[in-house]
C-alpha positions as CSV (number, residue, x, y, z in Angstrom):
1,M,137.9,97.6,57.4
2,R,136.3,94.4,59.5
3,L,139.4,92.3,58.3
4,V,141.8,94.7,59.4
5,L,139.6,95.2,62.4
6,L,139.8,91.5,63.2
7,L,143.7,91.3,62.4
8,I,144.7,93.9,64.7
9,C,142.7,92.0,67.4
10,S,144.1,88.8,66.8
11,M,147.7,90.4,67.7
12,V,146.2,91.8,70.9
13,A,145.6,89.5,74.0
14,G,142.3,89.0,75.1
15,C,140.4,90.9,71.9
16,S,137.6,89.0,69.9
17,D,134.5,89.6,68.3
18,S,132.5,91.2,70.6
19,S,129.2,90.2,69.1
20,E,130.2,86.7,70.8
21,Y,129.4,88.4,74.2
22,E,126.3,90.1,75.4
23,I,126.9,93.8,76.2
24,G,125.1,95.0,79.3
25,S,125.8,99.2,78.9
26,N,127.6,101.0,76.3
27,D,127.9,104.3,78.3
28,F,129.2,104.1,81.8
29,L,132.0,105.3,84.0
30,L,134.9,103.5,84.6
31,H,136.5,103.8,88.8
32,I,140.0,101.9,88.6
33,K,141.1,101.9,92.6
34,L,144.1,100.3,93.4
35,I,144.5,98.8,97.3
36,E,147.1,97.1,99.4
37,S,145.0,93.3,99.3
38,F,141.3,92.2,99.9
39,S,140.4,90.6,103.5
40,D,139.9,87.6,101.5
41,P,143.6,86.4,100.4
42,L,142.2,84.6,97.6
43,Q,140.3,87.5,96.2
44,Q,142.1,88.7,93.2
45,G,139.8,91.8,91.8
46,L,136.3,93.2,92.1
47,A,134.2,95.0,89.5
48,E,130.9,97.0,91.6
49,W,128.1,98.4,89.7
50,N,126.4,101.7,91.0
51,V,123.5,101.3,88.6
52,E,121.9,104.9,89.3
53,Q,125.0,106.9,88.3
54,T,125.8,104.2,85.8
55,E,129.3,103.9,87.5
56,C,131.5,100.8,87.7
57,T,134.2,100.6,90.2
58,V,137.1,98.1,89.6
59,T,139.6,97.1,92.6
60,L,142.8,95.7,91.9
61,I,145.9,94.7,94.0
62,K,148.5,97.5,93.8
63,D,151.2,95.6,93.7
64,E,149.8,92.9,90.8
65,Y,148.3,95.6,88.3
66,P,147.4,95.2,85.5
67,R,146.8,91.7,86.6
68,C,142.5,91.4,86.5
69,L,142.1,94.5,85.0
70,Q,140.5,93.0,81.5
71,H,138.7,90.6,83.4
72,E,137.0,93.2,85.8
73,V,136.7,95.4,83.2
74,R,134.3,92.7,81.0
75,H,132.1,92.5,84.1
76,C,131.9,96.3,84.2
77,I,130.8,95.7,80.4
78,E,129.1,92.0,80.0
79,G,128.4,91.9,83.9
80,H,128.7,88.0,85.3
81,W,129.7,86.6,81.8
82,H,131.6,83.7,82.8
83,P,130.1,80.2,83.2
84,E,129.3,79.3,86.4
85,E,131.0,75.6,85.8
86,Q,134.5,77.5,84.8
87,D,137.1,79.1,87.6
88,N,136.4,82.8,88.1
89,S,140.2,83.4,87.2
90,E,140.3,83.4,83.3
91,D,142.4,85.8,82.0
92,C,143.3,86.5,85.8
93,F,145.9,84.1,87.2
94,R,148.2,83.8,90.4
């Protein structure tokens, strides 16, 4: 069964074995918010946690959806998952 799951994951872009990532939360409510633009023209997406209510809000630019969706949802699940020395735009390029 694990082999089948790995094969399926290998066919889906961005899917990998989650054991290599630190999962911060197993159960939370996810909100997706689509906006016209951010005040910072370089900002592409945003993930914000409400710790008390275990909710995460992902904000994306409406005209560019679904670009950055995977990247921001990973922040909801894994927190600040990319190394400091790397660009923040992994799987979220313009």
